[in-house]
LUMZANU-619492 format. One record per residue (C-alpha): residue number from 1; residue in one letter; x, y, z. Coordinates in pm, whole numbers, plus 32768, in hexadecimal, padded with zeros to 4 digits. Example, Ala and Ser with C-alpha at 12.3 -4.5 7.8 and 13.67 -1.06 7.14 Angstrom:
2
<rec nr="1" rest="a" u="84CE" v="7E3E" w="830C"/>
<rec nr="2" rest="s" u="8557" v="7F96" w="82CA"/>
end
This chain:
386
<rec nr="1" rest="x" u="E76A" v="74AE" w="D956"/>
<rec nr="2" rest="x" u="E88E" v="741E" w="DA19"/>
<rec nr="3" rest="x" u="E90A" v="757E" w="DA71"/>
<rec nr="4" rest="x" u="E7B1" v="75D8" w="DAF0"/>
<rec nr="5" rest="x" u="E7A2" v="74A1" w="DBCF"/>
<rec nr="6" rest="x" u="E8FE" v="74E8" w="DC5B"/>
<rec nr="7" rest="x" u="E89D" v="7652" w="DC9F"/>
<rec nr="8" rest="x" u="E762" v="75E7" w="DD5B"/>
<rec nr="9" rest="x" u="E829" v="74E7" w="DE21"/>
<rec nr="10" rest="x" u="E92E" v="75EA" w="DE85"/>
<rec nr="11" rest="x" u="E820" v="76DF" w="DEF2"/>
<rec nr="12" rest="x" u="E77D" v="75D5" w="DFCA"/>
<rec nr="13" rest="x" u="E8CB" v="7574" w="E06A"/>
<rec nr="14" rest="x" u="E928" v="76DE" w="E0AD"/>
<rec nr="15" rest="x" u="E7D2" v="7722" w="E143"/>
<rec nr="16" rest="x" u="E7EA" v="75F7" w="E22B"/>
<rec nr="17" rest="x" u="E94F" v="7653" w="E28D"/>
<rec nr="18" rest="x" u="E8EE" v="77BC" w="E2CD"/>
<rec nr="19" rest="x" u="E7C0" v="775A" w="E39D"/>
<rec nr="20" rest="x" u="E883" v="765C" w="E467"/>
<rec nr="21" rest="x" u="E99C" v="7758" w="E49A"/>
<rec nr="22" rest="x" u="E8A3" v="7855" w="E51D"/>
<rec nr="23" rest="x" u="E807" v="7750" w="E600"/>
<rec nr="24" rest="x" u="E958" v="76EC" w="E68B"/>
<rec nr="25" rest="x" u="E9B5" v="7858" w="E6C9"/>
<rec nr="26" rest="x" u="E866" v="78A5" w="E76C"/>
<rec nr="27" rest="x" u="E881" v="7771" w="E848"/>
<rec nr="28" rest="x" u="E9E3" v="77CA" w="E8AB"/>
<rec nr="29" rest="x" u="E97F" v="792D" w="E909"/>
<rec nr="30" rest="x" u="E855" v="78BE" w="E9D9"/>
<rec nr="31" rest="x" u="E8EC" v="7789" w="EA78"/>
<rec nr="32" rest="x" u="E8F7" v="77AE" w="EBF4"/>
<rec nr="33" rest="x" u="EA10" v="76F0" w="ECA0"/>
<rec nr="34" rest="x" u="E9C0" v="75E1" w="ED9D"/>
<rec nr="35" rest="x" u="EA47" v="7653" w="EEED"/>
<rec nr="36" rest="x" u="EA8D" v="7558" w="F001"/>
<rec nr="37" rest="x" u="EA82" v="7659" w="F11D"/>
<rec nr="38" rest="x" u="E962" v="7656" w="F213"/>
<rec nr="39" rest="x" u="E945" v="77CF" w="F1DF"/>
<rec nr="40" rest="x" u="E9E8" v="78AD" w="F0DA"/>
<rec nr="41" rest="x" u="E9D8" v="79FD" w="F02A"/>
<rec nr="42" rest="x" u="EA7A" v="7AA7" w="EEFF"/>
<rec nr="43" rest="x" u="EA6E" v="7C22" w="EF10"/>
<rec nr="44" rest="x" u="EAC2" v="7D27" w="EE07"/>
<rec nr="45" rest="x" u="EB5E" v="7E5D" w="EEA5"/>
<rec nr="46" rest="x" u="EB29" v="7F2A" w="ED67"/>
<rec nr="47" rest="x" u="E9B0" v="7F04" w="ED6C"/>
<rec nr="48" rest="x" u="E963" v="7EAE" w="EED7"/>
<rec nr="49" rest="x" u="E8AF" v="7D72" w="EE64"/>
<rec nr="50" rest="x" u="E8C3" v="7C07" w="EECD"/>
<rec nr="51" rest="x" u="E8F5" v="7B33" w="ED98"/>
<rec nr="52" rest="x" u="E8D5" v="79EC" w="EE58"/>
<rec nr="53" rest="x" u="E84F" v="7999" w="EFB0"/>
<rec nr="54" rest="x" u="E7F2" v="7858" w="F061"/>
<rec nr="55" rest="x" u="E77B" v="7879" w="F1C9"/>
<rec nr="56" rest="x" u="E82C" v="79C7" w="F1B1"/>
<rec nr="57" rest="x" u="E763" v="7A62" w="F2CD"/>
<rec nr="58" rest="x" u="E771" v="793C" w="F3BF"/>
<rec nr="59" rest="x" u="E82A" v="7987" w="F504"/>
<rec nr="60" rest="x" u="E952" v="789B" w="F52A"/>
<rec nr="61" rest="x" u="EA9F" v="7883" w="F5E3"/>
<rec nr="62" rest="x" u="EBBA" v="792B" w="F522"/>
<rec nr="63" rest="x" u="ECFF" v="78A4" w="F5BD"/>
<rec nr="64" rest="x" u="EE34" v="7973" w="F568"/>
<rec nr="65" rest="x" u="ED8D" v="7A45" w="F45C"/>
<rec nr="66" rest="x" u="ED3F" v="7B0A" w="F59A"/>
<rec nr="67" rest="x" u="EEA3" v="7B8D" w="F582"/>
<rec nr="68" rest="x" u="EE3F" v="7C64" w="F458"/>
<rec nr="69" rest="x" u="ED85" v="7D41" w="F550"/>
<rec nr="70" rest="x" u="EE9C" v="7D28" w="F654"/>
<rec nr="71" rest="x" u="EF9C" v="7D8E" w="F550"/>
<rec nr="72" rest="x" u="EEE0" v="7EC1" w="F4D3"/>
<rec nr="73" rest="x" u="EEA7" v="7F3F" w="F636"/>
<rec nr="74" rest="x" u="F01A" v="7F19" w="F681"/>
<rec nr="75" rest="x" u="F072" v="7FD3" w="F540"/>
<rec nr="76" rest="x" u="EF76" v="80EA" w="F579"/>
<rec nr="77" rest="x" u="EFEB" v="811C" w="F6E1"/>
<rec nr="78" rest="x" u="F150" v="8140" w="F664"/>
<rec nr="79" rest="x" u="F0E9" v="822D" w="F54D"/>
<rec nr="80" rest="x" u="F019" v="8301" w="F63C"/>
<rec nr="81" rest="x" u="F14E" v="8334" w="F716"/>
<rec nr="82" rest="x" u="F21E" v="8373" w="F5DC"/>
<rec nr="83" rest="x" u="F328" v="829D" w="F67D"/>
<rec nr="84" rest="x" u="F39A" v="8133" w="F693"/>
<rec nr="85" rest="x" u="F33D" v="809F" w="F7E4"/>
<rec nr="86" rest="x" u="F435" v="7FB8" w="F88E"/>
<rec nr="87" rest="x" u="F37C" v="7E9B" w="F93A"/>
<rec nr="88" rest="x" u="F411" v="7DD9" w="FA5E"/>
<rec nr="89" rest="x" u="F3A7" v="7C6C" w="FA6F"/>
<rec nr="90" rest="x" u="F311" v="7BF9" w="FBBB"/>
<rec nr="91" rest="x" u="F2A5" v="7A9B" w="FC30"/>
<rec nr="92" rest="x" u="F131" v="7AEE" w="FC0F"/>
<rec nr="93" rest="x" u="F162" v="7B12" w="FA98"/>
<rec nr="94" rest="x" u="F1AE" v="79A0" w="FA6C"/>
<rec nr="95" rest="x" u="F0A4" v="78CD" w="F9BF"/>
<rec nr="96" rest="x" u="F06F" v="776C" w="F941"/>
<rec nr="97" rest="x" u="F07B" v="771B" w="F7D1"/>
<rec nr="98" rest="x" u="F13E" v="77CA" w="F6BC"/>
<rec nr="99" rest="x" u="F24E" v="78AF" w="F73A"/>
<rec nr="100" rest="x" u="F36D" v="799D" w="F6F2"/>
<rec nr="101" rest="x" u="F414" v="78F7" w="F821"/>
<rec nr="102" rest="x" u="F444" v="7A3E" w="F8D8"/>
<rec nr="103" rest="x" u="F4E2" v="7A3E" w="FA31"/>
<rec nr="104" rest="x" u="F4A0" v="7B1A" w="FB5F"/>
<rec nr="105" rest="x" u="F581" v="7C49" w="FB63"/>
<rec nr="106" rest="x" u="F5B4" v="7C56" w="F9ED"/>
<rec nr="107" rest="x" u="F563" v="7D9D" w="F93E"/>
<rec nr="108" rest="x" u="F4FB" v="7DD7" w="F7D6"/>
<rec nr="109" rest="x" u="F444" v="7ED4" w="F701"/>
<rec nr="110" rest="x" u="F2C9" v="7ED8" w="F6DD"/>
<rec nr="111" rest="x" u="F2E4" v="7EB8" w="F561"/>
<rec nr="112" rest="x" u="F3B3" v="7D7A" w="F58A"/>
<rec nr="113" rest="x" u="F2B5" v="7CE7" w="F67A"/>
<rec nr="114" rest="x" u="F1AC" v="7D29" w="F572"/>
<rec nr="115" rest="x" u="F291" v="7C85" w="F473"/>
<rec nr="116" rest="x" u="F2B8" v="7B51" w="F54F"/>
<rec nr="117" rest="x" u="F13F" v="7B38" w="F56F"/>
<rec nr="118" rest="x" u="F105" v="7B4A" w="F3F9"/>
<rec nr="119" rest="x" u="F22B" v="7A6A" w="F399"/>
<rec nr="120" rest="x" u="F218" v="7946" w="F48F"/>
<rec nr="121" rest="x" u="F0D6" v="7999" w="F549"/>
<rec nr="122" rest="x" u="F188" v="79CE" w="F693"/>
<rec nr="123" rest="x" u="F090" v="79C0" w="F7B2"/>
<rec nr="124" rest="x" u="F197" v="7A51" w="F89A"/>
<rec nr="125" rest="x" u="F1C1" v="7B77" w="F7AA"/>
<rec nr="126" rest="x" u="F047" v="7BB1" w="F7A4"/>
<rec nr="127" rest="x" u="F03C" v="7BB6" w="F920"/>
<rec nr="128" rest="x" u="F164" v="7CA4" w="F928"/>
<rec nr="129" rest="x" u="F0B2" v="7D96" w="F83E"/>
<rec nr="130" rest="x" u="EF70" v="7D77" w="F907"/>
<rec nr="131" rest="x" u="F010" v="7DCA" w="FA57"/>
<rec nr="132" rest="x" u="F0EA" v="7EDC" w="F9C3"/>
<rec nr="133" rest="x" u="EFCC" v="7F8B" w="F90E"/>
<rec nr="134" rest="x" u="EE9F" v="7F37" w="F9E5"/>
<rec nr="135" rest="x" u="EF3D" v="7F27" w="FB3F"/>
<rec nr="136" rest="x" u="EE86" v="7DDF" w="FB83"/>
<rec nr="137" rest="x" u="EDEF" v="7CC5" w="FABA"/>
<rec nr="138" rest="x" u="EC92" v="7D43" w="FB10"/>
<rec nr="139" rest="x" u="ECEA" v="7EA5" w="FAAD"/>
<rec nr="140" rest="x" u="ED77" v="7E33" w="F962"/>
<rec nr="141" rest="x" u="EC45" v="7D5B" w="F918"/>
<rec nr="142" rest="x" u="EB70" v="7E91" w="F94D"/>
<rec nr="143" rest="x" u="EC4B" v="7F4D" w="F855"/>
<rec nr="144" rest="x" u="EC23" v="7E31" w="F75B"/>
<rec nr="145" rest="x" u="EAAA" v="7E37" w="F778"/>
<rec nr="146" rest="x" u="EA9C" v="7FB3" w="F75F"/>
<rec nr="147" rest="x" u="EB68" v="7FA2" w="F61F"/>
<rec nr="148" rest="x" u="EA82" v="7E90" w="F59A"/>
<rec nr="149" rest="x" u="E956" v="7F76" w="F5D2"/>
<rec nr="150" rest="x" u="EA0E" v="8095" w="F52A"/>
<rec nr="151" rest="x" u="EA51" v="7FC1" w="F3F4"/>
<rec nr="152" rest="x" u="E8EB" v="7F3E" w="F3F3"/>
<rec nr="153" rest="x" u="E929" v="7DD4" w="F455"/>
<rec nr="154" rest="x" u="E7D2" v="7D8B" w="F4E6"/>
<rec nr="155" rest="x" u="E801" v="7C14" w="F51C"/>
<rec nr="156" rest="x" u="E95A" v="7C13" w="F5BE"/>
<rec nr="157" rest="x" u="E9BF" v="7BFF" w="F72C"/>
<rec nr="158" rest="x" u="EB25" v="7BEE" w="F7B0"/>
<rec nr="159" rest="x" u="EB91" v="7B5A" w="F8FC"/>
<rec nr="160" rest="x" u="ECFC" v="7AF4" w="F8C0"/>
<rec nr="161" rest="x" u="EE10" v="7BAC" w="F805"/>
<rec nr="162" rest="x" u="EEAB" v="7A69" w="F783"/>
<rec nr="163" rest="x" u="ED73" v="79BB" w="F705"/>
<rec nr="164" rest="x" u="ED82" v="789A" w="F7FA"/>
<rec nr="165" rest="x" u="EC20" v="7817" w="F82A"/>
<rec nr="166" rest="x" u="EB47" v="78C2" w="F92F"/>
<rec nr="167" rest="x" u="E9D4" v="78E6" w="F96E"/>
<rec nr="168" rest="x" u="E951" v="7A14" w="F8B5"/>
<rec nr="169" rest="x" u="EA78" v="7A23" w="F7C4"/>
<rec nr="170" rest="x" u="E9EA" v="7A0F" w="F663"/>
<rec nr="171" rest="x" u="E9C9" v="7AB1" w="F50D"/>
<rec nr="172" rest="x" u="E941" v="7A68" w="F3B2"/>
<rec nr="173" rest="x" u="E9E7" v="7A35" w="F262"/>
<rec nr="174" rest="x" u="E950" v="7B79" w="F1E0"/>
<rec nr="175" rest="x" u="E9C2" v="7C40" w="F311"/>
<rec nr="176" rest="x" u="EB25" v="7BBC" w="F2ED"/>
<rec nr="177" rest="x" u="EB27" v="7C31" w="F183"/>
<rec nr="178" rest="x" u="EAC0" v="7D8E" w="F1EF"/>
<rec nr="179" rest="x" u="EBC7" v="7D8E" w="F302"/>
<rec nr="180" rest="x" u="ECD5" v="7D2E" w="F207"/>
<rec nr="181" rest="x" u="EC5D" v="7E41" w="F11D"/>
<rec nr="182" rest="x" u="EC8C" v="7F3F" w="F235"/>
<rec nr="183" rest="x" u="EDE5" v="7EBE" w="F28F"/>
<rec nr="184" rest="x" u="EE5E" v="7EBB" w="F127"/>
<rec nr="185" rest="x" u="EE21" v="8031" w="F116"/>
<rec nr="186" rest="x" u="EF42" v="8058" w="F20D"/>
<rec nr="187" rest="x" u="F090" v="8061" w="F155"/>
<rec nr="188" rest="x" u="F15C" v="7FD5" w="F277"/>
<rec nr="189" rest="x" u="F06E" v="7EAF" w="F2A4"/>
<rec nr="190" rest="x" u="F089" v="7E64" w="F12F"/>
<rec nr="191" rest="x" u="F202" v="7E7D" w="F134"/>
<rec nr="192" rest="x" u="F228" v="7D8E" w="F25A"/>
<rec nr="193" rest="x" u="F121" v="7C93" w="F1F2"/>
<rec nr="194" rest="x" u="F1A2" v="7C65" w="F08F"/>
<rec nr="195" rest="x" u="F307" v="7C22" w="F104"/>
<rec nr="196" rest="x" u="F388" v="7ABE" w="F0D2"/>
<rec nr="197" rest="x" u="F448" v="7AE3" w="F219"/>
<rec nr="198" rest="x" u="F4BB" v="7BDE" w="F31E"/>
<rec nr="199" rest="x" u="F601" v="7BEE" w="F3DB"/>
<rec nr="200" rest="x" u="F5DD" v="7C6E" w="F53F"/>
<rec nr="201" rest="x" u="F703" v="7D21" w="F5DC"/>
<rec nr="202" rest="x" u="F6B1" v="7D16" w="F74E"/>
<rec nr="203" rest="x" u="F6E9" v="7E52" w="F819"/>
<rec nr="204" rest="x" u="F749" v="7D70" w="F93E"/>
<rec nr="205" rest="x" u="F80E" v="7C9B" w="F92A"/>
<rec nr="206" rest="x" u="F8A3" v="7D64" w="F80D"/>
<rec nr="207" rest="x" u="F964" v="7C34" w="F799"/>
<rec nr="208" rest="x" u="F824" v="7B71" w="F749"/>
<rec nr="209" rest="x" u="F7B5" v="7B6D" w="F5DE"/>
<rec nr="210" rest="x" u="F69A" v="7A8A" w="F56E"/>
<rec nr="211" rest="x" u="F5FB" v="7A55" w="F419"/>
<rec nr="212" rest="x" u="F48C" v="79EF" w="F401"/>
<rec nr="213" rest="x" u="F3F5" v="7969" w="F2BD"/>
<rec nr="214" rest="x" u="F295" v="79B2" w="F242"/>
<rec nr="215" rest="x" u="F1AC" v="7887" w="F262"/>
<rec nr="216" rest="x" u="F0C3" v="7909" w="F154"/>
<rec nr="217" rest="x" u="F111" v="7816" w="F038"/>
<rec nr="218" rest="x" u="F03D" v="78DD" w="EF42"/>
<rec nr="219" rest="x" u="F14D" v="79E6" w="EF32"/>
<rec nr="220" rest="x" u="F227" v="78DF" w="EE8C"/>
<rec nr="221" rest="x" u="F121" v="780F" w="EDD9"/>
<rec nr="222" rest="x" u="F032" v="7913" w="ED4A"/>
<rec nr="223" rest="x" u="F0D3" v="7A2A" w="EC83"/>
<rec nr="224" rest="x" u="EFCE" v="7B31" w="ECD1"/>
<rec nr="225" rest="x" u="EFC2" v="7AFC" w="EE4B"/>
<rec nr="226" rest="x" u="F038" v="7C2F" w="EF0D"/>
<rec nr="227" rest="x" u="EFD9" v="7BE1" w="F077"/>
<rec nr="228" rest="x" u="EF34" v="7AE7" w="F15F"/>
<rec nr="229" rest="x" u="EF15" v="7A49" w="F2B6"/>
<rec nr="230" rest="x" u="EEF0" v="78DD" w="F316"/>
<rec nr="231" rest="x" u="EE52" v="7844" w="F44A"/>
<rec nr="232" rest="x" u="EDFE" v="76FD" w="F4F3"/>
<rec nr="233" rest="x" u="ED61" v="767D" w="F634"/>
<rec nr="234" rest="x" u="ECA9" v="7539" w="F679"/>
<rec nr="235" rest="x" u="EB62" v="75F7" w="F696"/>
<rec nr="236" rest="x" u="EB8F" v="76DC" w="F568"/>
<rec nr="237" rest="x" u="EC43" v="75EC" w="F480"/>
<rec nr="238" rest="x" u="ED1F" v="7684" w="F373"/>
<rec nr="239" rest="x" u="ECD2" v="77F3" w="F330"/>
<rec nr="240" rest="x" u="ED68" v="78D3" w="F226"/>
<rec nr="241" rest="x" u="ED42" v="7A3C" w="F1B7"/>
<rec nr="242" rest="x" u="EE02" v="7AAF" w="F082"/>
<rec nr="243" rest="x" u="EE10" v="7BCF" w="EF8D"/>
<rec nr="244" rest="x" u="EE6D" v="7BCC" w="EE1C"/>
<rec nr="245" rest="x" u="EE89" v="7CDA" w="ED14"/>
<rec nr="246" rest="x" u="EE91" v="7CC5" w="EB98"/>
<rec nr="247" rest="x" u="EE7B" v="7DDD" w="EA97"/>
<rec nr="248" rest="x" u="EDFD" v="7ED2" w="EB9B"/>
<rec nr="249" rest="x" u="ECF1" v="7DE7" w="EC24"/>
<rec nr="250" rest="x" u="ED17" v="7D8D" w="ED94"/>
<rec nr="251" rest="x" u="EC65" v="7C5C" w="EE24"/>
<rec nr="252" rest="x" u="EC58" v="7BCF" w="EF85"/>
<rec nr="253" rest="x" u="EC0F" v="7A5F" w="EFC8"/>
<rec nr="254" rest="x" u="EBAA" v="79C9" w="F116"/>
<rec nr="255" rest="x" u="EB78" v="785D" w="F177"/>
<rec nr="256" rest="x" u="EB13" v="77D9" w="F2CE"/>
<rec nr="257" rest="x" u="EB3A" v="766C" w="F332"/>
<rec nr="258" rest="x" u="EBD4" v="7602" w="F1E9"/>
<rec nr="259" rest="x" u="ECB0" v="74D3" w="F1B1"/>
<rec nr="260" rest="x" u="ED14" v="7544" w="F054"/>
<rec nr="261" rest="x" u="ED3A" v="76B9" w="F087"/>
<rec nr="262" rest="x" u="EE65" v="76FC" w="EFA5"/>
<rec nr="263" rest="x" u="EDB9" v="766A" w="EE73"/>
<rec nr="264" rest="x" u="EC6A" v="7702" w="EECD"/>
<rec nr="265" rest="x" u="ED01" v="785F" w="EED7"/>
<rec nr="266" rest="x" u="EDAE" v="782C" w="ED88"/>
<rec nr="267" rest="x" u="EC69" v="77B2" w="ECEC"/>
<rec nr="268" rest="x" u="EBA0" v="78D2" w="ED79"/>
<rec nr="269" rest="x" u="EC9E" v="79CF" w="ECFA"/>
<rec nr="270" rest="x" u="ECA2" v="7931" w="EBA0"/>
<rec nr="271" rest="x" u="EB27" v="7945" w="EB9A"/>
<rec nr="272" rest="x" u="EB28" v="7AB2" w="EC04"/>
<rec nr="273" rest="x" u="EC3C" v="7B28" w="EB1C"/>
<rec nr="274" rest="x" u="EBA1" v="7A6E" w="E9F3"/>
<rec nr="275" rest="x" u="EA5A" v="7B2C" w="EA0D"/>
<rec nr="276" rest="x" u="EAD5" v="7C88" w="EA69"/>
<rec nr="277" rest="x" u="EB94" v="7D89" w="E9A1"/>
<rec nr="278" rest="x" u="EBE5" v="7EFC" w="E9AB"/>
<rec nr="279" rest="x" u="EB36" v="7FDF" w="E8B4"/>
<rec nr="280" rest="x" u="EB6A" v="8153" w="E877"/>
<rec nr="281" rest="x" u="EA45" v="821B" w="E8FF"/>
<rec nr="282" rest="x" u="EA30" v="82E1" w="E7B6"/>
<rec nr="283" rest="x" u="E908" v="83B1" w="E82F"/>
<rec nr="284" rest="x" u="E899" v="84D4" w="E756"/>
<rec nr="285" rest="x" u="E8A7" v="862E" w="E7F4"/>
<rec nr="286" rest="x" u="E81E" v="8705" w="E6D8"/>
<rec nr="287" rest="x" u="E7EC" v="887A" w="E70D"/>
<rec nr="288" rest="x" u="E889" v="887A" w="E866"/>
<rec nr="289" rest="x" u="E8B7" v="89E7" w="E8C8"/>
<rec nr="290" rest="x" u="E8D8" v="8AD8" w="E9EB"/>
<rec nr="291" rest="x" u="E871" v="8C47" w="EA17"/>
<rec nr="292" rest="x" u="E988" v="8D4D" w="EA19"/>
<rec nr="293" rest="x" u="E96F" v="8E94" w="EAD9"/>
<rec nr="294" rest="x" u="EA1A" v="8FCD" w="EA57"/>
<rec nr="295" rest="x" u="EA99" v="8F34" w="E915"/>
<rec nr="296" rest="x" u="EA8E" v="8F81" w="E7A4"/>
<rec nr="297" rest="x" u="E994" v="8E64" w="E787"/>
<rec nr="298" rest="x" u="E899" v="8DE4" w="E885"/>
<rec nr="299" rest="x" u="E8D9" v="8C70" w="E861"/>
<rec nr="300" rest="x" u="EA08" v="8B8F" w="E854"/>
<rec nr="301" rest="x" u="E9E1" v="8A40" w="E7AA"/>
<rec nr="302" rest="x" u="EA8D" v="891B" w="E853"/>
<rec nr="303" rest="x" u="EB42" v="87E5" w="E7E3"/>
<rec nr="304" rest="x" u="EB60" v="86A3" w="E8AE"/>
<rec nr="305" rest="x" u="ECB5" v="85FA" w="E8C1"/>
<rec nr="306" rest="x" u="ED00" v="8488" w="E8A7"/>
<rec nr="307" rest="x" u="EBF4" v="83B3" w="E948"/>
<rec nr="308" rest="x" u="EC48" v="828B" w="EA2C"/>
<rec nr="309" rest="x" u="EC02" v="811E" w="E9E7"/>
<rec nr="310" rest="x" u="EAE0" v="807E" w="EA9E"/>
<rec nr="311" rest="x" u="EABE" v="7F11" w="EB00"/>
<rec nr="312" rest="x" u="E99F" v="7E5E" w="EA50"/>
<rec nr="313" rest="x" u="E92D" v="7D00" w="E9F8"/>
<rec nr="314" rest="x" u="E84C" v="7D56" w="E8D3"/>
<rec nr="315" rest="x" u="E8CA" v="7EA0" w="E847"/>
<rec nr="316" rest="x" u="E7A9" v="7F5F" w="E8E0"/>
<rec nr="317" rest="x" u="E820" v="809E" w="E989"/>
<rec nr="318" rest="x" u="E6CC" v="8147" w="E99A"/>
<rec nr="319" rest="x" u="E6CC" v="8120" w="EB13"/>
<rec nr="320" rest="x" u="E80D" v="81EB" w="EB3D"/>
<rec nr="321" rest="x" u="E7C2" v="8313" w="EC20"/>
<rec nr="322" rest="x" u="E858" v="8465" w="EBC8"/>
<rec nr="323" rest="x" u="E8AC" v="8567" w="ECD4"/>
<rec nr="324" rest="x" u="E910" v="86C5" w="EC62"/>
<rec nr="325" rest="x" u="EA10" v="8789" w="ED28"/>
<rec nr="326" rest="x" u="E9F7" v="88CD" w="EC5F"/>
<rec nr="327" rest="x" u="E9BA" v="8A30" w="ECE4"/>
<rec nr="328" rest="x" u="E86F" v="8ADD" w="EC97"/>
<rec nr="329" rest="x" u="E91E" v="8BF6" w="EBD9"/>
<rec nr="330" rest="x" u="EA74" v="8C88" w="EB84"/>
<rec nr="331" rest="x" u="EB08" v="8DE4" w="EB91"/>
<rec nr="332" rest="x" u="EBBE" v="8E62" w="EA5E"/>
<rec nr="333" rest="x" u="ECC7" v="8E43" w="E9E2"/>
<rec nr="334" rest="x" u="ECC0" v="8CD4" w="E97F"/>
<rec nr="335" rest="x" u="EDCE" v="8C32" w="E8A9"/>
<rec nr="336" rest="x" u="ED99" v="8B12" w="E7B9"/>
<rec nr="337" rest="x" u="EE0C" v="89D1" w="E863"/>
<rec nr="338" rest="x" u="EDD5" v="8A53" w="E9C5"/>
<rec nr="339" rest="x" u="ED66" v="8936" w="EAAC"/>
<rec nr="340" rest="x" u="EC0B" v="8998" w="EB22"/>
<rec nr="341" rest="x" u="EBB0" v="886A" w="EBF6"/>
<rec nr="342" rest="x" u="EB83" v="86F2" w="EBF2"/>
<rec nr="343" rest="x" u="EA83" v="85E7" w="EBA2"/>
<rec nr="344" rest="x" u="EA85" v="84B2" w="EC7F"/>
<rec nr="345" rest="x" u="E9FC" v="835E" w="EC14"/>
<rec nr="346" rest="x" u="E95C" v="825A" w="ECFA"/>
<rec nr="347" rest="x" u="E8E9" v="80F6" w="ECB9"/>
<rec nr="348" rest="x" u="E7EF" v="8077" w="EDBC"/>
<rec nr="349" rest="x" u="E86B" v="8189" w="EEA1"/>
<rec nr="350" rest="x" u="E9D7" v="811C" w="EE77"/>
<rec nr="351" rest="x" u="EACA" v="8226" w="EDFB"/>
<rec nr="352" rest="x" u="EB43" v="81CB" w="EC9E"/>
<rec nr="353" rest="x" u="EC16" v="82F9" w="EC41"/>
<rec nr="354" rest="x" u="EBFE" v="8462" w="EBD2"/>
<rec nr="355" rest="x" u="EC33" v="854F" w="EAAD"/>
<rec nr="356" rest="x" u="ECB2" v="86B2" w="EAAD"/>
<rec nr="357" rest="x" u="EBD5" v="87BB" w="EA0C"/>
<rec nr="358" rest="x" u="EC7D" v="88C9" w="E936"/>
<rec nr="359" rest="x" u="EC10" v="8A12" w="E89E"/>
<rec nr="360" rest="x" u="EBF3" v="8A0A" w="E723"/>
<rec nr="361" rest="x" u="EBF7" v="8B85" w="E70B"/>
<rec nr="362" rest="x" u="ECD6" v="8CAB" w="E75C"/>
<rec nr="363" rest="x" u="EBFD" v="8DBD" w="E7F3"/>
<rec nr="364" rest="x" u="EC97" v="8F0E" w="E83E"/>
<rec nr="365" rest="x" u="EC32" v="9001" w="E94D"/>
<rec nr="366" rest="x" u="EB2F" v="90F5" w="E8C7"/>
<rec nr="367" rest="x" u="EB87" v="9263" w="E901"/>
<rec nr="368" rest="x" u="EA50" v="9326" w="E971"/>
<rec nr="369" rest="x" u="EA23" v="9466" w="E8A3"/>
<rec nr="370" rest="x" u="EA04" v="95AA" w="E96B"/>
<rec nr="371" rest="x" u="E91F" v="96D2" w="E926"/>
<rec nr="372" rest="x" u="E982" v="9845" w="E8F8"/>
<rec nr="373" rest="x" u="E904" v="9897" w="EA56"/>
<rec nr="374" rest="x" u="E9D0" v="9776" w="EAEB"/>
<rec nr="375" rest="x" u="EB08" v="97FD" w="EA3F"/>
<rec nr="376" rest="x" u="EAC9" v="9962" w="EAC3"/>
<rec nr="377" rest="x" u="EA92" v="98E5" w="EC26"/>
<rec nr="378" rest="x" u="EBCD" v="9813" w="EC10"/>
<rec nr="379" rest="x" u="EC93" v="9948" w="EB9A"/>
<rec nr="380" rest="x" u="EC20" v="9A1D" w="ECC2"/>
<rec nr="381" rest="x" u="EC66" v="98FE" w="EDB6"/>
<rec nr="382" rest="x" u="EDCC" v="98EE" w="ED3F"/>
<rec nr="383" rest="x" u="EDF0" v="9A69" w="ED67"/>
<rec nr="384" rest="x" u="ED5C" v="9A67" w="EEC7"/>
<rec nr="385" rest="x" u="EE3D" v="994D" w="EF34"/>
<rec nr="386" rest="x" u="EF6D" v="9A13" w="EEC4"/>
end
């Protein structure tokens, strides 16, 4: 009797513990962080989805997060010329606020101006890029807005290259996330923006060497952070755009007018990474085949190589889109293991990876038998040619 009571008691305890454990886990997975920013967004690059958004589409001043656009235009201009541009500093490049403390007559490389913008938010560097690339501030602003349209930033308008407040200069948290996504696809932008510091060796005076340290604290305080840009003006408040990556999942966080931006970004990233994971596509491709012309058999059966991992929050990969890049038919001969084509995988229209497609069969060229009359005609043709 005592054993039976103890057994019942243990079952009840274990049931309560299990239920409470499940409840705690479910609550932890669904808990949305409290964000102090006036506007914010958390974007998943892998899926093209916004995981969090508060006033994400409201048009607001952006301060020096503007320099993300200025930087990519400077980089793309340099890459289009396939050459490093040397920029000469002129008095009209000076600006109030944060600075690289450049002086008229100094010369430095375009990539180092971009570095100065992204490290210490140099307004003088932004103006130098603008005048060098756009020819005028107005011309560069037009380039910025054209690029915004190209990327699909429908609620963004640029007036200044530095981000200093101006009428008609605005963006949204969601647009800034999309802009950062575009910039992070550029390897040089990524390389510069993730650097803890840059050392500039001036072209003139060649004796001047200056080191600038990255103001993005998340690079030091959050282990998964790989890029970011800070900003501040009286009108915009504190603004911050950052990017983090963990286990193949890339997230972008944006806060506008936020007095606690560093912690808000960490909390948003923790929320995003806790609910997302990478899962093998593992899609069945049974009886995949392709017609063969002129072979010992009419069909070659195909095998799909290793499939990529897809980002998901619930394990459901039914919405993964498959695009076949396989010819309509093959000519013999075909060898087993020959790469026939590829299969590409997309999640919400975002490229997730691809698999190679191989032939399972070896198919030889089929010799066409000839008739007696064909052989006779061939014999006389050989005689006549001689």
